[in-house]
N, CA and C atoms as an extended XYZ file, in Angstrom:
531
Properties=species:S:1:pos:R:3:atomname:S:1:resname:S:1:resid:I:1 pbc="F F F"
N       143.373      212.426     -107.401 N   UNK     1
C       141.927      212.295     -107.438 CA  UNK     1
C       141.395      213.604     -108.134 C   UNK     1
N       140.537      213.377     -109.116 N   UNK     2
C       139.941      214.565     -109.811 CA  UNK     2
C       138.914      215.196     -108.914 C   UNK     2
N       138.538      216.403     -109.303 N   UNK     3
C       137.517      217.150     -108.532 CA  UNK     3
C       136.188      216.351     -108.495 C   UNK     3
N       135.769      215.772     -109.661 N   UNK     4
C       134.542      215.016     -109.683 CA  UNK     4
C       134.643      213.765     -108.789 C   UNK     4
N       135.767      213.110     -108.791 N   UNK     5
C       135.954      211.921     -107.935 CA  UNK     5
C       135.906      212.333     -106.442 C   UNK     5
N       136.462      213.471     -106.155 N   UNK     6
C       136.482      213.956     -104.766 CA  UNK     6
C       135.056      214.271     -104.331 C   UNK     6
N       134.281      214.967     -105.239 N   UNK     7
C       132.939      215.267     -104.879 CA  UNK     7
C       132.092      214.030     -104.752 C   UNK     7
N       132.292      213.009     -105.574 N   UNK     8
C       131.557      211.750     -105.475 CA  UNK     8
C       131.885      211.031     -104.138 C   UNK     8
N       133.179      211.092     -103.757 N   UNK     9
C       133.590      210.467     -102.501 CA  UNK     9
C       132.937      211.176     -101.327 C   UNK     9
N       132.893      212.516     -101.356 N   UNK    10
C       132.269      213.251     -100.262 CA  UNK    10
C       130.781      212.944     -100.173 C   UNK    10
N       130.138      212.858     -101.356 N   UNK    11
C       128.713      212.573     -101.378 CA  UNK    11
C       128.452      211.202     -100.773 C   UNK    11
N       129.228      210.188     -101.177 N   UNK    12
C       129.083      208.827     -100.617 CA  UNK    12
C       129.267      208.800      -99.124 C   UNK    12
N       130.345      209.523      -98.626 N   UNK    13
C       130.610      209.566      -97.231 CA  UNK    13
C       129.403      210.184      -96.495 C   UNK    13
N       128.879      211.274      -97.038 N   UNK    14
C       127.740      211.951      -96.429 CA  UNK    14
C       126.491      211.006      -96.400 C   UNK    14
N       126.277      210.312      -97.536 N   UNK    15
C       125.116      209.425      -97.632 CA  UNK    15
C       125.259      208.308      -96.611 C   UNK    15
N       126.448      207.729      -96.470 N   UNK    16
C       126.671      206.655      -95.485 CA  UNK    16
C       126.460      207.153      -94.049 C   UNK    16
N       126.892      208.391      -93.781 N   UNK    17
C       126.718      208.963      -92.467 CA  UNK    17
C       125.193      209.148      -92.112 C   UNK    17
N       124.460      209.617      -93.153 N   UNK    18
C       122.995      209.787      -92.923 CA  UNK    18
C       122.327      208.457      -92.686 C   UNK    18
N       122.667      207.464      -93.509 N   UNK    19
C       122.046      206.129      -93.342 CA  UNK    19
C       122.413      205.562      -91.944 C   UNK    19
N       123.681      205.682      -91.536 N   UNK    20
C       124.086      205.218      -90.243 CA  UNK    20
C       123.344      205.880      -89.140 C   UNK    20
N       123.204      207.210      -89.197 N   UNK    21
C       122.469      207.968      -88.204 CA  UNK    21
C       121.018      207.538      -88.183 C   UNK    21
N       120.336      207.356      -89.286 N   UNK    22
C       118.982      206.953      -89.309 CA  UNK    22
C       118.759      205.538      -88.782 C   UNK    22
N       119.717      204.656      -89.045 N   UNK    23
C       119.552      203.273      -88.626 CA  UNK    23
C       119.750      203.164      -87.092 C   UNK    23
N       120.236      204.167      -86.482 N   UNK    24
C       120.457      204.127      -85.021 CA  UNK    24
C       119.285      204.795      -84.249 C   UNK    24
N       118.394      205.424      -84.935 N   UNK    25
C       117.264      206.046      -84.243 CA  UNK    25
C       116.295      204.976      -83.786 C   UNK    25
N       115.894      205.103      -82.519 N   UNK    26
C       115.000      204.138      -81.908 CA  UNK    26
C       113.972      204.885      -81.074 C   UNK    26
N       112.756      204.421      -81.098 N   UNK    27
C       111.705      204.968      -80.264 CA  UNK    27
C       111.078      203.835      -79.496 C   UNK    27
N       110.427      204.158      -78.372 N   UNK    28
C       109.739      203.183      -77.549 CA  UNK    28
C       108.386      203.753      -77.201 C   UNK    28
N       107.360      202.882      -77.267 N   UNK    29
C       106.046      203.364      -77.002 CA  UNK    29
C       105.092      202.321      -76.370 C   UNK    29
N       103.946      202.788      -75.995 N   UNK    30
C       102.939      201.961      -75.337 CA  UNK    30
C       101.672      201.943      -76.210 C   UNK    30
N       101.142      200.729      -76.434 N   UNK    31
C        99.868      200.560      -77.069 CA  UNK    31
C        98.888      200.118      -75.989 C   UNK    31
N        98.163      201.081      -75.451 N   UNK    32
C        97.185      200.767      -74.408 CA  UNK    32
C        95.887      200.294      -75.079 C   UNK    32
N        95.277      199.300      -74.479 N   UNK    33
C        94.052      198.749      -74.988 CA  UNK    33
C        93.066      198.489      -73.848 C   UNK    33
N        91.811      198.439      -74.213 N   UNK    34
C        90.755      198.039      -73.271 CA  UNK    34
C        89.766      197.191      -74.029 C   UNK    34
N        89.061      196.382      -73.240 N   UNK    35
C        88.037      195.501      -73.851 CA  UNK    35
C        86.700      196.192      -73.626 C   UNK    35
N        86.079      196.592      -74.714 N   UNK    36
C        84.771      197.270      -74.690 CA  UNK    36
C        83.713      196.280      -75.063 C   UNK    36
N        82.463      196.708      -74.998 N   UNK    37
C        81.327      195.823      -75.344 CA  UNK    37
C        81.454      195.205      -76.732 C   UNK    37
N        81.924      195.970      -77.694 N   UNK    38
C        82.031      195.497      -79.039 CA  UNK    38
C        83.425      194.976      -79.448 C   UNK    38
N        84.249      194.746      -78.430 N   UNK    39
C        85.624      194.228      -78.738 CA  UNK    39
C        86.699      195.172      -78.245 C   UNK    39
N        87.949      194.899      -78.586 N   UNK    40
C        89.031      195.714      -78.099 CA  UNK    40
C        89.069      197.108      -78.703 C   UNK    40
N        89.522      198.055      -77.929 N   UNK    41
C        89.781      199.428      -78.400 CA  UNK    41
C        91.193      199.772      -78.012 C   UNK    41
N        91.833      200.577      -78.841 N   UNK    42
C        93.230      201.003      -78.549 CA  UNK    42
C        93.273      202.529      -78.417 C   UNK    42
N        94.203      202.977      -77.599 N   UNK    43
C        94.383      204.409      -77.350 CA  UNK    43
C        95.565      204.850      -78.186 C   UNK    43
N        95.325      205.814      -79.104 N   UNK    44
C        96.396      206.373      -79.899 CA  UNK    44
C        96.288      207.893      -79.864 C   UNK    44
N        97.354      208.566      -80.276 N   UNK    45
C        97.418      210.013      -80.135 CA  UNK    45
C        97.694      210.681      -81.501 C   UNK    45
N        97.224      211.912      -81.588 N   UNK    46
C        97.430      212.740      -82.790 CA  UNK    46
C        98.586      213.680      -82.526 C   UNK    46
N        99.570      213.765      -83.387 N   UNK    47
C       100.715      214.662      -83.127 CA  UNK    47
C       100.305      216.115      -83.209 C   UNK    47
N       100.908      216.918      -82.331 N   UNK    48
C       100.641      218.336      -82.315 CA  UNK    48
C       101.521      219.089      -83.299 C   UNK    48
N       101.286      220.361      -83.368 N   UNK    49
C       102.114      221.212      -84.232 CA  UNK    49
C       101.429      221.490      -85.556 C   UNK    49
N       101.837      222.542      -86.230 N   UNK    50
C       101.166      222.967      -87.450 CA  UNK    50
C       101.245      221.980      -88.634 C   UNK    50
N       102.276      221.170      -88.694 N   UNK    51
C       102.404      220.237      -89.826 CA  UNK    51
C       101.250      219.212      -89.819 C   UNK    51
N       100.887      218.764      -88.603 N   UNK    52
C        99.845      217.702      -88.470 CA  UNK    52
C        98.436      218.231      -88.294 C   UNK    52
N        98.291      219.546      -88.158 N   UNK    53
C        97.020      220.155      -87.813 CA  UNK    53
C        95.812      219.662      -88.627 C   UNK    53
N        96.000      219.581      -89.923 N   UNK    54
C        94.879      219.230      -90.795 CA  UNK    54
C        94.914      217.777      -91.295 C   UNK    54
N        95.843      216.990      -90.732 N   UNK    55
C        95.942      215.595      -91.123 CA  UNK    55
C        95.189      214.725      -90.068 C   UNK    55
N        94.524      213.679      -90.499 N   UNK    56
C        93.840      212.819      -89.591 CA  UNK    56
C        94.086      211.376      -89.903 C   UNK    56
N        93.385      210.803      -90.896 N   UNK    57
C        93.616      209.373      -91.202 CA  UNK    57
C        95.087      209.181      -91.634 C   UNK    57
N        95.688      208.168      -91.028 N   UNK    58
C        97.081      207.867      -91.337 CA  UNK    58
C        98.088      208.746      -90.623 C   UNK    58
N        97.648      209.519      -89.625 N   UNK    59
C        98.532      210.463      -88.953 CA  UNK    59
C        98.714      210.144      -87.452 C   UNK    59
N        97.855      209.325      -86.892 N   UNK    60
C        97.885      209.007      -85.425 CA  UNK    60
C        98.995      207.994      -85.125 C   UNK    60
N        99.372      207.920      -83.865 N   UNK    61
C       100.481      207.082      -83.433 CA  UNK    61
C       100.241      206.540      -82.021 C   UNK    61
N       100.991      205.511      -81.694 N   UNK    62
C       101.024      205.125      -80.267 CA  UNK    62
C       101.855      206.190      -79.573 C   UNK    62
N       101.557      206.510      -78.306 N   UNK    63
C       102.429      207.459      -77.572 CA  UNK    63
C       103.819      206.841      -77.515 C   UNK    63
N       104.819      207.576      -77.978 N   UNK    64
C       106.164      207.054      -78.054 CA  UNK    64
C       107.187      208.197      -78.127 C   UNK    64
N       108.437      207.821      -77.962 N   UNK    65
C       109.511      208.808      -78.138 CA  UNK    65
C       110.848      208.145      -78.237 C   UNK    65
N       111.839      208.914      -78.655 N   UNK    66
C       113.156      208.347      -78.878 CA  UNK    66
C       113.821      208.017      -77.555 C   UNK    66
N       114.747      207.053      -77.601 N   UNK    67
C       115.573      206.723      -76.443 CA  UNK    67
C       116.976      206.430      -76.948 C   UNK    67
N       117.916      206.527      -76.045 N   UNK    68
C       119.335      206.390      -76.349 CA  UNK    68
C       119.794      204.935      -76.045 C   UNK    68
N       120.856      204.535      -76.737 N   UNK    69
C       121.476      203.219      -76.445 CA  UNK    69
C       121.869      203.239      -74.978 C   UNK    69
N       121.564      202.178      -74.288 N   UNK    70
C       121.834      202.083      -72.869 CA  UNK    70
C       120.623      202.364      -71.991 C   UNK    70
N       119.644      203.086      -72.537 N   UNK    71
C       118.405      203.337      -71.825 CA  UNK    71
C       117.531      202.061      -71.845 C   UNK    71
N       116.730      201.851      -70.822 N   UNK    72
C       115.813      200.725      -70.782 CA  UNK    72
C       114.636      201.107      -71.663 C   UNK    72
N       114.376      200.341      -72.741 N   UNK    73
C       113.295      200.708      -73.710 CA  UNK    73
C       111.914      200.761      -73.038 C   UNK    73
N       111.599      199.813      -72.156 N   UNK    74
C       110.286      199.854      -71.516 CA  UNK    74
C       110.135      201.062      -70.615 C   UNK    74
N       111.130      201.387      -69.862 N   UNK    75
C       111.079      202.593      -69.007 CA  UNK    75
C       110.933      203.824      -69.837 C   UNK    75
N       111.651      203.837      -71.007 N   UNK    76
C       111.514      204.987      -71.903 CA  UNK    76
C       110.102      205.096      -72.431 C   UNK    76
N       109.513      203.964      -72.779 N   UNK    77
C       108.132      203.936      -73.288 CA  UNK    77
C       107.153      204.414      -72.253 C   UNK    77
N       107.372      204.028      -71.038 N   UNK    78
C       106.486      204.486      -69.923 CA  UNK    78
C       106.618      205.972      -69.669 C   UNK    78
N       107.881      206.436      -69.746 N   UNK    79
C       108.146      207.898      -69.564 CA  UNK    79
C       107.463      208.695      -70.672 C   UNK    79
N       107.661      208.250      -71.924 N   UNK    80
C       107.074      208.975      -73.038 CA  UNK    80
C       105.552      208.981      -72.987 C   UNK    80
N       104.967      207.866      -72.551 N   UNK    81
C       103.496      207.809      -72.444 CA  UNK    81
C       103.029      208.913      -71.485 C   UNK    81
N       103.713      209.001      -70.334 N   UNK    82
C       103.339      210.012      -69.333 CA  UNK    82
C       103.578      211.422      -69.850 C   UNK    82
N       104.691      211.606      -70.545 N   UNK    83
C       104.979      212.984      -71.100 CA  UNK    83
C       103.943      213.409      -72.128 C   UNK    83
N       103.464      212.464      -72.915 N   UNK    84
C       102.549      212.814      -73.997 CA  UNK    84
C       101.088      212.822      -73.608 C   UNK    84
N       100.768      212.162      -72.472 N   UNK    85
C        99.351      212.078      -72.066 CA  UNK    85
C        99.086      212.726      -70.710 C   UNK    85
N       100.093      212.794      -69.838 N   UNK    86
C        99.898      213.233      -68.492 CA  UNK    86
C        99.503      212.082      -67.557 C   UNK    86
N        99.408      210.898      -68.048 N   UNK    87
C        98.979      209.763      -67.253 CA  UNK    87
C       100.129      208.763      -67.128 C   UNK    87
N       100.412      208.336      -65.898 N   UNK    88
C       101.378      207.234      -65.656 CA  UNK    88
C       100.703      205.960      -66.115 C   UNK    88
N       101.501      205.027      -66.553 N   UNK    89
C       100.955      203.731      -67.018 CA  UNK    89
C       101.644      202.623      -66.308 C   UNK    89
N       100.840      201.646      -65.828 N   UNK    90
C       101.332      200.495      -65.117 CA  UNK    90
C       100.502      199.298      -65.554 C   UNK    90
N       100.976      198.120      -65.246 N   UNK    91
C       100.238      196.891      -65.597 CA  UNK    91
C       101.166      195.792      -66.075 C   UNK    91
N       100.583      194.809      -66.690 N   UNK    92
C       101.334      193.707      -67.245 CA  UNK    92
C       101.685      194.011      -68.714 C   UNK    92
N       102.900      194.433      -68.919 N   UNK    93
C       103.305      194.848      -70.256 CA  UNK    93
C       103.659      193.658      -71.126 C   UNK    93
N       103.156      193.618      -72.317 N   UNK    94
C       103.416      192.539      -73.280 CA  UNK    94
C       104.251      193.152      -74.403 C   UNK    94
N       105.483      192.601      -74.526 N   UNK    95
C       106.357      193.116      -75.579 CA  UNK    95
C       105.868      192.723      -76.958 C   UNK    95
N       105.822      193.722      -77.827 N   UNK    96
C       105.441      193.476      -79.235 CA  UNK    96
C       106.713      193.467      -80.080 C   UNK    96
N       106.617      192.927      -81.267 N   UNK    97
C       107.767      192.834      -82.190 CA  UNK    97
C       108.104      194.228      -82.668 C   UNK    97
N       109.364      194.626      -82.546 N   UNK    98
C       109.759      195.991      -83.041 CA  UNK    98
C       109.479      196.124      -84.513 C   UNK    98
N       109.136      197.320      -84.940 N   UNK    99
C       108.818      197.620      -86.316 CA  UNK    99
C       109.736      198.689      -86.888 C   UNK    99
N       110.338      198.395      -88.055 N   UNK   100
C       111.131      199.375      -88.733 CA  UNK   100
C       110.230      200.287      -89.551 C   UNK   100
N       110.372      201.600      -89.353 N   UNK   101
C       109.553      202.570      -90.073 CA  UNK   101
C       110.163      202.874      -91.414 C   UNK   101
N       109.385      203.473      -92.339 N   UNK   102
C       109.909      203.851      -93.658 CA  UNK   102
C       111.183      204.727      -93.544 C   UNK   102
N       111.284      205.495      -92.439 N   UNK   103
C       112.402      206.407      -92.272 CA  UNK   103
C       113.690      205.589      -91.852 C   UNK   103
N       113.523      204.363      -91.450 N   UNK   104
C       114.598      203.542      -90.918 CA  UNK   104
C       114.572      203.474      -89.418 C   UNK   104
N       113.849      204.340      -88.765 N   UNK   105
C       113.734      204.260      -87.282 CA  UNK   105
C       113.059      202.953      -86.878 C   UNK   105
N       113.465      202.414      -85.759 N   UNK   106
C       112.877      201.216      -85.193 CA  UNK   106
C       112.047      201.622      -83.976 C   UNK   106
N       110.752      201.139      -83.975 N   UNK   107
C       109.903      201.416      -82.804 CA  UNK   107
C       109.757      200.116      -82.027 C   UNK   107
N       110.077      200.183      -80.726 N   UNK   108
C       109.794      199.108      -79.771 CA  UNK   108
C       108.541      199.476      -79.073 C   UNK   108
N       107.645      198.465      -78.881 N   UNK   109
C       106.357      198.798      -78.246 CA  UNK   109
C       105.945      197.649      -77.292 C   UNK   109
N       105.140      198.062      -76.337 N   UNK   110
C       104.540      197.146      -75.403 CA  UNK   110
C       103.027      197.407      -75.344 C   UNK   110
N       102.275      196.364      -75.286 N   UNK   111
C       100.816      196.458      -75.104 CA  UNK   111
C       100.527      196.348      -73.594 C   UNK   111
N        99.548      197.105      -73.157 N   UNK   112
C        99.125      196.990      -71.750 CA  UNK   112
C        97.657      197.346      -71.696 C   UNK   112
N        96.881      196.581      -70.900 N   UNK   113
C        95.498      196.873      -70.699 CA  UNK   113
C        95.405      198.035      -69.745 C   UNK   113
N        94.530      198.987      -70.081 N   UNK   114
C        94.331      200.135      -69.213 CA  UNK   114
C        93.153      200.955      -69.675 C   UNK   114
N        92.896      202.064      -68.981 N   UNK   115
C        91.780      202.923      -69.361 CA  UNK   115
C        92.117      204.344      -68.858 C   UNK   115
N        92.236      205.236      -69.740 N   UNK   116
C        92.460      206.654      -69.393 CA  UNK   116
C        91.365      207.507      -70.062 C   UNK   116
N        91.152      208.676      -69.533 N   UNK   117
C        90.218      209.586      -70.136 CA  UNK   117
C        90.880      210.374      -71.234 C   UNK   117
N        90.565      210.038      -72.472 N   UNK   118
C        91.226      210.668      -73.600 CA  UNK   118
C        91.035      212.187      -73.615 C   UNK   118
N        89.930      212.666      -73.109 N   UNK   119
C        89.625      214.092      -73.156 CA  UNK   119
C        90.461      214.855      -72.105 C   UNK   119
N        91.093      214.142      -71.192 N   UNK   120
C        91.844      214.780      -70.129 CA  UNK   120
C        93.371      214.759      -70.328 C   UNK   120
N        93.818      214.313      -71.478 N   UNK   121
C        95.293      214.220      -71.625 CA  UNK   121
C        95.876      215.610      -71.682 C   UNK   121
N        97.118      215.693      -71.240 N   UNK   122
C        97.894      216.938      -71.318 CA  UNK   122
C        99.315      216.549      -71.725 C   UNK   122
N        99.815      217.184      -72.760 N   UNK   123
C       101.083      216.794      -73.320 CA  UNK   123
C       102.147      217.852      -72.995 C   UNK   123
N       103.395      217.403      -73.034 N   UNK   124
C       104.511      218.341      -72.948 CA  UNK   124
C       104.583      219.145      -74.241 C   UNK   124
N       105.350      220.234      -74.243 N   UNK   125
C       105.431      221.137      -75.363 CA  UNK   125
C       106.800      221.028      -76.043 C   UNK   125
N       106.880      221.466      -77.296 N   UNK   126
C       108.150      221.577      -77.977 CA  UNK   126
C       108.228      222.900      -78.708 C   UNK   126
N       109.437      223.487      -78.809 N   UNK   127
C       109.575      224.754      -79.532 CA  UNK   127
C       109.806      224.489      -81.023 C   UNK   127
N       109.350      225.443      -81.837 N   UNK   128
C       109.527      225.312      -83.272 CA  UNK   128
C       109.427      226.707      -83.868 C   UNK   128
N       110.256      226.952      -84.874 N   UNK   129
C       110.151      228.203      -85.610 CA  UNK   129
C       108.881      228.148      -86.455 C   UNK   129
N       107.976      229.101      -86.236 N   UNK   130
C       106.730      229.061      -87.004 CA  UNK   130
C       106.212      230.501      -87.114 C   UNK   130
N       105.787      230.912      -88.269 N   UNK   131
C       105.935      230.259      -89.555 CA  UNK   131
C       107.398      230.042      -89.960 C   UNK   131
N       107.628      229.115      -90.900 N   UNK   132
C       108.982      228.831      -91.338 CA  UNK   132
C       109.709      230.119      -91.781 C   UNK   132
N       110.969      230.200      -91.455 N   UNK   133
C       111.861      231.311      -91.790 CA  UNK   133
C       111.376      232.666      -91.266 C   UNK   133
N       110.540      232.672      -90.237 N   UNK   134
C       110.013      233.904      -89.685 CA  UNK   134
C       110.898      234.427      -88.578 C   UNK   134
N       111.716      233.543      -88.035 N   UNK   135
C       112.529      233.958      -86.862 CA  UNK   135
C       111.751      233.954      -85.564 C   UNK   135
N       110.438      233.573      -85.627 N   UNK   136
C       109.597      233.504      -84.447 CA  UNK   136
C       109.515      232.073      -83.933 C   UNK   136
N       109.795      231.879      -82.698 N   UNK   137
C       109.691      230.539      -82.104 CA  UNK   137
C       108.409      230.438      -81.337 C   UNK   137
N       107.691      229.396      -81.588 N   UNK   138
C       106.395      229.139      -80.858 CA  UNK   138
C       106.486      227.784      -80.155 C   UNK   138
N       105.623      227.573      -79.176 N   UNK   139
C       105.520      226.259      -78.488 CA  UNK   139
C       104.273      225.553      -78.960 C   UNK   139
N       104.422      224.271      -79.181 N   UNK   140
C       103.302      223.429      -79.582 CA  UNK   140
C       103.291      222.141      -78.756 C   UNK   140
N       102.111      221.589      -78.498 N   UNK   141
C       102.067      220.318      -77.748 CA  UNK   141
C       102.622      219.167      -78.647 C   UNK   141
N       103.321      218.214      -78.012 N   UNK   142
C       103.789      217.066      -78.842 CA  UNK   142
C       102.584      216.285      -79.315 C   UNK   142
N       101.529      216.260      -78.512 N   UNK   143
C       100.264      215.562      -78.866 CA  UNK   143
C        99.154      216.555      -78.635 C   UNK   143
N        98.244      216.693      -79.626 N   UNK   144
C        97.164      217.669      -79.451 CA  UNK   144
C        95.832      216.948      -79.061 C   UNK   144
N        95.781      215.675      -79.185 N   UNK   145
C        94.574      214.930      -78.714 CA  UNK   145
C        94.863      213.434      -78.730 C   UNK   145
N        94.047      212.704      -78.010 N   UNK   146
C        94.151      211.248      -78.003 CA  UNK   146
C        92.743      210.710      -78.119 C   UNK   146
N        92.660      209.419      -78.460 N   UNK   147
C        91.323      208.841      -78.614 CA  UNK   147
C        91.396      207.337      -78.525 C   UNK   147
N        90.200      206.782      -78.169 N   UNK   148
C        90.026      205.339      -78.145 CA  UNK   148
C        89.338      204.961      -79.483 C   UNK   148
N        89.861      203.952      -80.127 N   UNK   149
C        89.318      203.501      -81.406 CA  UNK   149
C        89.232      201.977      -81.435 C   UNK   149
N        88.141      201.490      -82.053 N   UNK   150
C        88.100      200.042      -82.285 CA  UNK   150
C        89.164      199.718      -83.316 C   UNK   150
N        89.406      198.447      -83.483 N   UNK   151
C        90.536      198.033      -84.374 CA  UNK   151
C        90.316      198.550      -85.835 C   UNK   151
N        89.100      198.532      -86.332 N   UNK   152
C        88.838      198.982      -87.673 CA  UNK   152
C        89.156      200.503      -87.799 C   UNK   152
N        88.674      201.295      -86.889 N   UNK   153
C        88.934      202.721      -86.909 CA  UNK   153
C        90.429      203.008      -86.715 C   UNK   153
N        91.067      202.275      -85.817 N   UNK   154
C        92.481      202.503      -85.505 CA  UNK   154
C        93.331      202.227      -86.748 C   UNK   154
N        92.963      201.239      -87.545 N   UNK   155
C        93.712      200.949      -88.779 CA  UNK   155
C        93.696      202.095      -89.733 C   UNK   155
N        92.591      202.822      -89.770 N   UNK   156
C        92.490      204.008      -90.641 CA  UNK   156
C        93.291      205.178      -90.081 C   UNK   156
N        93.285      205.322      -88.777 N   UNK   157
C        93.916      206.489      -88.129 CA  UNK   157
C        95.428      206.381      -88.007 C   UNK   157
N        95.925      205.184      -87.660 N   UNK   158
C        97.348      205.027      -87.285 CA  UNK   158
C        98.299      205.138      -88.513 C   UNK   158
N        99.477      205.637      -88.270 N   UNK   159
C       100.516      205.672      -89.303 CA  UNK   159
C       100.713      204.252      -89.870 C   UNK   159
N       100.828      204.153      -91.167 N   UNK   160
C       100.955      202.868      -91.846 CA  UNK   160
C       102.063      201.992      -91.214 C   UNK   160
N       103.171      202.597      -90.879 N   UNK   161
C       104.300      201.834      -90.345 CA  UNK   161
C       104.093      201.257      -88.960 C   UNK   161
N       103.002      201.658      -88.312 N   UNK   162
C       102.701      201.148      -86.951 CA  UNK   162
C       101.517      200.168      -86.918 C   UNK   162
N       100.909      199.931      -88.076 N   UNK   163
C        99.719      199.047      -88.129 CA  UNK   163
C       100.059      197.609      -87.711 C   UNK   163
N       101.323      197.201      -87.851 N   UNK   164
C       101.698      195.892      -87.420 CA  UNK   164
C       101.507      195.633      -85.886 C   UNK   164
N       101.575      196.735      -85.113 N   UNK   165
C       101.343      196.624      -83.662 CA  UNK   165
C        99.886      196.216      -83.412 C   UNK   165
N        98.947      196.753      -84.242 N   UNK   166
C        97.536      196.392      -84.080 CA  UNK   166
C        97.319      194.931      -84.458 C   UNK   166
N        97.971      194.471      -85.514 N   UNK   167
C        97.863      193.072      -85.947 CA  UNK   167
C        98.364      192.172      -84.855 C   UNK   167
N        99.509      192.489      -84.252 N   UNK   168
C       100.045      191.595      -83.246 CA  UNK   168
C        99.227      191.634      -81.990 C   UNK   168
N        98.726      192.804      -81.593 N   UNK   169
C        97.869      192.834      -80.414 CA  UNK   169
C        96.631      192.001      -80.632 C   UNK   169
N        96.014      192.135      -81.768 N   UNK   170
C        94.828      191.329      -82.116 CA  UNK   170
C        95.122      189.873      -82.002 C   UNK   170
N        96.287      189.464      -82.550 N   UNK   171
C        96.656      188.049      -82.497 CA  UNK   171
C        96.894      187.612      -81.037 C   UNK   171
N        97.572      188.425      -80.253 N   UNK   172
C        97.829      188.061      -78.848 CA  UNK   172
C        96.545      187.975      -78.029 C   UNK   172
N        95.549      188.784      -78.382 N   UNK   173
C        94.265      188.738      -77.677 CA  UNK   173
C        93.375      187.646      -78.231 C   UNK   173
N        93.793      186.962      -79.313 N   UNK   174
C        93.030      185.872      -79.880 CA  UNK   174
C        91.756      186.303      -80.581 C   UNK   174
N        91.801      187.530      -81.148 N   UNK   175
C        90.662      188.104      -81.829 CA  UNK   175
C        90.853      188.089      -83.305 C   UNK   175
N        89.933      187.492      -84.054 N   UNK   176
C        90.034      187.421      -85.491 CA  UNK   176
C        88.847      188.226      -86.075 C   UNK   176
N        89.191      189.289      -86.761 N   UNK   177
C        88.107      190.098      -87.338 CA  UNK   177
C        87.962      189.804      -88.806 C   UNK   177
């Protein structure tokens, strides 16, 4: 095998490993909703940390987090909701169709009717080197704020790859906008 062939083989092996790793990433989350005077509203969260600080439209998400094979996805979603908001969630959970994200990650989600005070959320923290290559580690909240949005507002705020959850919730609620 020539050196070029060996390098090409190594590259392909690395690429396959990355694809395999990405295809195995899974997250589970909760899409909480409430029925307000003007129709349904959904609760979504804005990610914390310096990367997301100045981003708004197209940056919000359902509260969610990764889970491992063998973990119960709904229990993982409930745990992540509590970790990211400080609120436990209970109710009649409606499973939504999993969505594959542009990164390859698959998000499993459940809708549940509920009502929490968005101004009172408290999130767990994560460590990160900041500024980059500074050698200084800082702590940032996983979520820096949450909010209730009507479906039109939520479509502008939520990450594009998660908008299908809004469509399905709207369909399940029998609401046509």
